[in-house]
N, C-alpha and C positions, 0 to 999 in steps of 0.2 A: 504493499499500500504506500502511496505517496507520503502519507503523514508520518510514515517511519523513516524517511530520508532525513538524516541530521545534517548533512553537508549543505552548505550554500548552493543554490541553484538559480541560474539566471534564465527566466522564461522569456523567449523573444517571439514576437509576433508582428506581422504587418497588419495595419488597420483594414486592408483589403485581402487578407489571407483567406485561403480555403477553409482554414480552421476558424470558426466564428470566435468573436471576441468573448462571447459568454462561455464558451468551452475553455478558452485560454485562461480566463478569470477563475474557472473551477479548479484548473491545474495549479494556478498561482496560489489560490487560497488553500489548497490541500497540502502544499509544501510548507512546513514550518519555518524554513529559513530562505524563502524564495525572494528573488527581485524580479520586478516586472519591467519589460521594455517593449512598448508598442511603437513601431515606426510609422509615421505618417505617410500616406500615399505609397505604400508598398504591399506586396503580395508574398506568396510562398517562394518565389524566386529572389528574394531580398539577399540571400547569402551570396549569390553569384552576381546579382544585378547592382548591389550597393555595398561592396566591400569597404569603400571609403567611410561609410557610416558605421558598419558593424564591427570592423576590425578594432577601432579604438575603444568601443563599448566593451567588446569581450576582453581585450587586453587589460582594460582598467579593472574589470571584474576579477580576472584571474590574478592580477598583481596586487590586489588588495589583501591585507591580513584577514584571515578568516573571521575574526571576531568582529569586524567592522561591516561584513557583508550580510546585513540583515535588513529587513524591512525598516 
């Protein structure tokens, strides 16, 4: 179950993603140490189409000390 994941998780979605925002929010709220990133004007191809947006966000998340990566 998602609620048992104790590590920080970055949930990323596009506001025009195939996965609905409601479903993304269910995932986000189920994870006790999650952070949410919804990118405007993007869809499920954001990883390949907008690396200049995502790479800094992901790098900052991964580089942060674990105790500060909370909601």
